[in-house]
C-alpha positions as CSV (number, residue, x, y, z in Angstrom):
1,X,20.7,-8.8,18.7
2,X,17.6,-8.7,20.8
3,X,18.1,-5.0,21.7
4,X,18.3,-4.2,18.0
5,X,15.1,-6.0,17.3
6,X,13.2,-4.1,20.0
7,X,14.5,-0.8,18.7
8,X,13.4,-1.7,15.2
9,X,9.9,-2.6,16.4
10,X,9.7,0.6,18.4
11,X,10.7,2.7,15.4
12,X,8.4,0.9,13.1
13,X,5.5,1.6,15.4
14,X,5.8,5.3,14.6
15,X,4.4,4.4,11.2
16,X,0.8,3.1,11.4
17,X,-0.7,1.2,8.6
18,X,-3.6,-0.4,10.5
19,X,-6.1,1.3,12.9
20,X,-9.1,-0.2,14.7
21,X,-11.9,2.3,15.3
22,X,-15.4,2.3,16.7
23,X,-18.1,4.0,14.6
24,X,-21.8,4.6,15.5
25,X,-24.5,6.3,13.6
26,X,-26.7,8.8,15.5
27,X,-30.0,7.8,17.1
28,X,-33.1,9.1,15.4
29,X,-35.2,11.8,16.9
30,X,-38.5,11.2,18.8
31,X,-41.8,11.3,16.8
32,X,-44.8,13.4,17.7
33,X,-47.8,11.0,18.2
34,X,-50.5,13.6,18.6
35,X,-49.8,15.2,15.2
36,X,-48.1,12.3,13.4
37,X,-44.8,14.1,13.3
38,X,-41.6,12.3,12.4
39,X,-38.3,12.6,14.2
40,X,-35.2,13.4,12.3
41,X,-32.9,10.6,11.1
42,X,-29.6,10.2,13.0
43,X,-26.4,11.4,11.5
44,X,-24.1,9.1,9.5
45,X,-20.4,8.4,10.0
46,X,-18.4,8.9,6.8
47,X,-14.8,8.1,5.9
48,X,-13.5,10.6,3.4
49,X,-10.1,10.2,1.6
50,X,-7.9,13.2,1.8
51,X,-4.3,13.8,0.8
52,X,-1.6,14.5,3.5
53,X,-3.6,12.6,6.1
54,X,-2.1,9.7,8.1
55,X,-3.5,7.1,10.4
56,X,-1.0,8.3,13.0
57,X,-2.5,11.8,12.9
58,X,-6.0,10.2,13.4
59,X,-4.8,8.3,16.4
60,X,-3.2,11.3,17.9
61,X,-6.2,13.6,17.3
62,X,-8.8,11.0,18.4
63,X,-7.0,8.8,21.1
64,X,-10.3,7.1,22.0
65,X,-10.7,6.1,18.3
66,X,-14.5,6.5,18.6
67,X,-16.6,8.3,16.0
68,X,-20.2,9.0,16.8
69,X,-22.7,11.0,14.7
70,X,-25.3,13.4,16.0
71,X,-28.8,12.6,17.2
72,X,-31.7,13.5,15.0
73,X,-34.0,16.3,16.1
74,X,-37.3,15.5,17.8
75,X,-40.5,16.3,16.1
76,X,-42.4,19.2,17.6
77,X,-45.4,21.4,17.0
78,X,-43.1,23.9,15.3
79,X,-41.3,21.3,13.2
80,X,-43.2,18.1,12.6
81,X,-40.3,16.8,10.5
82,X,-37.3,16.8,12.8
83,X,-33.9,17.7,11.2
84,X,-31.3,15.0,10.5
85,X,-28.5,14.6,13.0
86,X,-25.1,16.0,12.2
87,X,-22.9,13.7,10.2
88,X,-19.5,12.7,11.5
89,X,-16.8,13.0,8.8
90,X,-13.5,11.4,9.3
91,X,-10.6,12.2,6.9
92,X,-8.5,9.2,6.1
93,X,-5.4,8.6,3.9
94,X,-5.6,7.6,0.3
95,X,-5.1,3.8,-0.1
96,X,-7.4,2.7,2.8
97,X,-9.2,-0.6,2.8
98,X,-12.1,-0.7,5.3
99,X,-12.4,-4.2,6.9
100,X,-15.0,-5.5,9.4
101,X,-14.0,-7.3,12.5
102,X,-13.9,-10.6,10.6
103,X,-11.4,-9.3,8.2
104,X,-13.8,-8.9,5.2
105,X,-13.3,-5.9,3.1
106,X,-16.4,-3.7,3.0
107,X,-15.0,-0.6,1.4
108,X,-12.0,1.1,-0.3
109,X,-10.8,4.7,-0.7
110,X,-8.1,5.3,-3.3
111,X,-8.7,8.8,-4.6
112,X,-9.0,12.2,-2.9
113,X,-12.7,13.0,-2.1
114,X,-13.9,9.4,-2.2
115,X,-16.4,8.6,0.6
116,X,-17.5,5.5,2.4
117,X,-20.5,5.2,4.7
118,X,-19.1,3.6,7.8
119,X,-22.2,3.7,10.0
120,X,-25.7,4.7,9.0
121,X,-27.9,6.8,11.4
122,X,-31.1,5.4,12.9
123,X,-34.6,6.3,11.7
124,X,-36.5,8.9,13.5
125,X,-39.7,8.0,15.3
126,X,-42.7,7.7,13.1
127,X,-46.0,5.9,12.8
128,X,-44.2,2.8,11.6
129,X,-42.0,2.7,14.8
130,X,-44.8,3.8,17.1
131,X,-43.1,7.2,17.1
132,X,-40.0,5.8,18.9
133,X,-36.6,6.5,17.4
134,X,-34.2,3.8,16.2
135,X,-30.6,3.5,17.2
136,X,-27.9,4.0,14.6
137,X,-25.6,1.3,13.2
138,X,-22.6,0.6,15.4
139,X,-19.6,-1.5,14.7
140,X,-15.8,-1.8,14.9
141,X,-13.8,-1.5,11.7
142,X,-10.2,-1.7,10.7
143,X,-8.6,1.0,8.5
144,X,-5.9,-0.9,6.6
145,X,-3.5,1.3,4.7
146,X,-1.7,0.1,1.5
147,X,0.6,2.7,0.0
148,X,-0.2,3.9,-3.4
149,X,2.8,4.6,-5.6
150,X,3.9,4.3,-9.2
151,X,6.9,2.2,-8.4
152,X,7.6,-0.1,-5.4
153,X,11.2,-0.9,-4.4
154,X,11.5,-4.6,-3.5
155,X,14.6,-6.3,-2.1
156,X,16.3,-8.0,0.8
157,X,17.9,-6.0,3.6
158,X,21.0,-4.0,2.8
159,X,20.4,-4.2,-1.0
160,X,20.6,-0.4,-1.1
161,X,17.0,0.5,-1.6
162,X,17.1,3.4,0.9
163,X,20.3,4.7,-0.7
164,X,18.7,4.4,-4.1
165,X,15.6,6.3,-3.1
166,X,17.7,9.1,-1.7
167,X,19.6,9.3,-5.0
168,X,16.6,9.4,-7.3
169,X,14.2,11.5,-5.2
170,X,14.1,14.2,-2.5
171,X,13.2,11.6,0.2
172,X,15.6,11.3,3.1
173,X,15.2,7.8,4.5
174,X,17.3,6.6,7.4
175,X,20.3,4.8,6.1
176,X,22.5,2.6,8.3
177,X,24.5,-0.6,8.2
178,X,22.3,-3.1,10.0
179,X,20.0,-5.9,9.0
180,X,16.8,-4.0,8.7
181,X,18.0,-0.7,7.3
182,X,14.5,0.5,6.3
183,X,12.2,0.2,9.3
184,X,9.2,1.9,7.8
185,X,7.9,2.5,4.3
186,X,9.2,5.7,2.7
187,X,7.7,7.6,-0.2
188,X,9.7,9.7,-2.6
189,X,9.1,11.4,-5.9
190,X,11.4,11.5,-9.0
191,X,11.2,14.9,-10.5
192,X,11.9,15.2,-14.3
193,X,12.9,18.2,-16.3
194,X,9.4,18.5,-17.9
195,X,7.9,18.5,-14.4
196,X,6.7,15.0,-14.6
197,X,6.6,13.3,-11.2
198,X,6.8,9.6,-10.4
199,X,6.2,8.4,-6.9
200,X,8.5,5.6,-5.5
201,X,7.8,3.6,-2.4
202,X,10.8,2.1,-0.5
203,X,9.5,-0.9,1.4
204,X,11.3,-2.5,4.3
205,X,13.5,-5.4,3.3
206,X,12.0,-8.8,3.0
207,X,13.4,-12.0,4.5
208,X,12.9,-15.6,3.4
209,X,9.4,-16.6,4.6
210,X,8.0,-13.1,4.4
211,X,4.9,-14.5,2.5
212,X,4.2,-16.6,5.7
213,X,4.4,-13.4,7.8
214,X,7.9,-14.1,9.1
215,X,9.6,-10.9,10.3
216,X,6.9,-8.4,9.4
217,X,6.2,-10.0,6.0
218,X,2.5,-9.2,5.6
219,X,3.0,-5.6,6.9
220,X,5.6,-5.0,4.2
221,X,4.3,-7.1,1.3
222,X,0.8,-5.5,1.4
223,X,2.3,-2.2,0.3
224,X,3.4,-3.8,-2.9
225,X,-0.2,-4.5,-4.0
226,X,-1.1,-0.9,-5.0
227,X,2.1,0.0,-6.8
228,X,1.8,0.1,-10.6
229,X,5.3,-1.4,-11.2
230,X,8.0,-3.2,-9.3
231,X,11.7,-2.3,-9.1
232,X,13.7,-5.1,-7.7
233,X,17.0,-4.0,-6.1
234,X,19.7,-6.7,-5.8
235,X,23.2,-6.7,-4.4
236,X,25.5,-8.0,-7.2
237,X,27.7,-9.7,-4.5
238,X,24.8,-11.7,-3.1
239,X,23.0,-11.7,0.2
240,X,23.2,-13.3,3.6
241,X,21.0,-12.1,6.5
242,X,23.2,-13.5,9.2
243,X,25.9,-16.1,9.9
244,X,23.2,-18.5,10.7
245,X,21.4,-18.2,7.3
246,X,22.4,-19.4,3.9
247,X,24.3,-17.2,1.5
248,X,22.4,-16.4,-1.7
249,X,23.9,-15.4,-5.0
250,X,22.4,-12.5,-6.9
251,X,20.5,-15.0,-9.2
252,X,19.2,-16.9,-6.2
253,X,18.2,-13.6,-4.6
254,X,16.0,-12.7,-7.6
255,X,14.4,-16.2,-7.5
256,X,13.7,-15.8,-3.8
257,X,12.2,-12.4,-4.1
258,X,10.0,-13.6,-6.9
259,X,8.9,-16.6,-4.9
260,X,8.0,-14.5,-1.8
261,X,5.9,-12.1,-4.0
262,X,4.2,-15.1,-5.7
263,X,3.4,-16.9,-2.5
264,X,1.9,-13.8,-0.9
265,X,-0.2,-12.9,-3.9
266,X,0.2,-14.5,-7.3
267,X,-0.8,-11.5,-9.4
268,X,2.1,-9.5,-8.0
269,X,4.5,-11.2,-10.4
270,X,2.4,-10.1,-13.3
271,X,3.2,-6.4,-12.6
272,X,5.7,-4.7,-15.0
273,X,9.1,-5.0,-13.4
274,X,12.6,-3.5,-13.6
275,X,15.8,-4.8,-12.1
276,X,18.5,-2.7,-10.6
277,X,21.8,-4.5,-9.9
278,X,23.4,-2.5,-7.2
279,X,26.9,-2.1,-5.7
280,X,28.7,-2.2,-9.1
281,X,31.6,-0.4,-7.4
282,X,32.6,-3.6,-5.6
283,X,35.6,-5.7,-6.7
284,X,34.6,-8.5,-9.1
285,X,31.2,-6.8,-9.7
286,X,31.8,-6.9,-13.5
287,X,32.5,-10.6,-13.6
288,X,29.5,-11.3,-11.3
289,X,27.3,-9.2,-13.6
290,X,28.4,-11.1,-16.7
291,X,27.5,-14.4,-15.0
292,X,24.1,-13.0,-13.8
293,X,23.1,-11.7,-17.2
294,X,23.8,-15.1,-18.7
295,X,21.6,-16.7,-16.0
296,X,18.8,-14.2,-16.6
297,X,18.8,-14.7,-20.4
298,X,18.1,-18.4,-19.9
299,X,17.0,-19.0,-16.3
300,X,15.7,-22.5,-17.0
301,X,19.2,-23.7,-17.8
302,X,20.4,-22.9,-14.3
303,X,17.4,-23.8,-12.1
304,X,18.8,-27.3,-11.6
305,X,21.7,-25.7,-9.7
306,X,19.5,-24.2,-7.0
307,X,17.2,-25.6,-4.3
308,X,13.8,-26.6,-5.6
309,X,12.0,-24.7,-2.8
310,X,13.3,-21.3,-3.9
311,X,12.2,-21.7,-7.5
312,X,9.0,-19.7,-8.3
313,X,6.3,-21.1,-10.6
314,X,6.8,-18.1,-12.9
315,X,10.0,-16.1,-13.2
316,X,9.7,-12.3,-13.5
317,X,10.3,-10.8,-16.9
318,X,12.2,-7.6,-16.5
319,X,11.6,-4.8,-18.9
320,X,15.1,-3.5,-18.3
321,X,18.1,-4.6,-16.2
322,X,20.2,-1.7,-15.1
323,X,23.6,-2.0,-13.3
324,X,24.0,0.8,-10.7
325,X,26.1,2.0,-7.8
326,X,24.4,4.2,-5.2
327,X,27.8,4.9,-3.9
328,X,29.4,6.3,-7.0
329,X,26.2,7.3,-8.8
330,X,26.8,4.9,-11.8
331,X,23.7,4.1,-13.7
332,X,21.3,6.3,-11.6
333,X,20.3,8.6,-14.5
334,X,19.9,5.7,-16.8
335,X,17.6,4.0,-14.2
336,X,15.5,7.2,-13.9
337,X,15.1,7.2,-17.6
338,X,14.1,3.6,-17.7
339,X,11.5,4.1,-14.9
340,X,10.0,7.1,-16.8
341,X,9.9,5.1,-20.1
342,X,8.3,2.1,-18.4
343,X,5.6,4.1,-16.6
344,X,4.8,6.1,-19.8
345,X,4.5,2.9,-21.8
346,X,2.2,1.4,-19.2
347,X,0.0,4.5,-19.2
348,X,-0.2,4.5,-23.0
349,X,-1.2,0.8,-22.9
350,X,-4.0,1.6,-20.4
351,X,-5.2,4.5,-22.5
352,X,-5.2,2.3,-25.6
353,X,-7.3,-0.3,-23.8
354,X,-9.7,2.4,-22.6
355,X,-10.1,3.7,-26.2
356,X,-10.8,0.3,-27.5
357,X,-13.5,-0.3,-24.9
358,X,-15.1,3.0,-25.7
359,X,-15.1,2.2,-29.4
360,X,-16.7,-1.1,-28.8
361,X,-19.4,0.5,-26.7
362,X,-20.1,3.1,-29.5
363,X,-20.3,0.4,-32.1
364,X,-22.6,-1.7,-29.9
365,X,-24.9,1.3,-29.3
366,X,-25.3,1.7,-33.1
């Protein structure tokens, strides 16, 4: 059991979602006292969001994890105003939050081309500084990655999330029969006949207590934050992590997943959500599904049968509940259709709200 845990941690370390780096703006150039010349300002350090960039590639390319901008040019008889030092531009992945050493967020980069000034260069020497240059800003920052996807798969280990991702997209996640099947986040894209693409993030399985950072709770849960919608994947036969942990029915599993999301960040349970009931090829799956659907129609009528500590303050409202089998392929096409419909409806709702705001602004300007 211990050997498995070490292997999982080693494999997960191949995926990096947090990187601590040192940044320093360039020192300004010397002034020229005799002629009142000003030295050039030191260069700046910029983080620039770019697609197909990873934190792992940054660490491999810059093992020292130090980024220093160029020094400003000195003032001279030929050039009384020294040139600015060369900027240092660091390409980072989309979905980066920039945190200071105290954990406070100081910047965010979500779209390709967005820029964040990480360290400003120092002023060049001038009359105000007695013609002496100033040093650039220096600090240590954390680059914290949260995957951006249309849909985030959420579930306990062995619910079938990795198998589902491989069925609905071209992603090839590692699939095996052990407790933590998914050992790093995987991204896939559903391709539709009209060339529409929907990105799906398969997140490593949660365990009870993930909100309190048990297992790798926070490492996994933070990736749910920037997904537009949730797709809960639940084993119809229930879930048990090990012989030492309690068995949970499919209904209890849904409550627990909702509770973990809610305790980590309450607004997560307000996201649009779909529910995929997996492993419908198993014996008694049909009877279990009938029972689960009855429970989901009126969850309040069944909450007295479960432990109070696993009951969330607000139950998730699912736009669709789709029975599937990643083994036989049952329900997969219906699920893809439901995902497309839900994403399109959300986009239309956002557009409608935008149009209403624009209309109100036009009316106010008149």
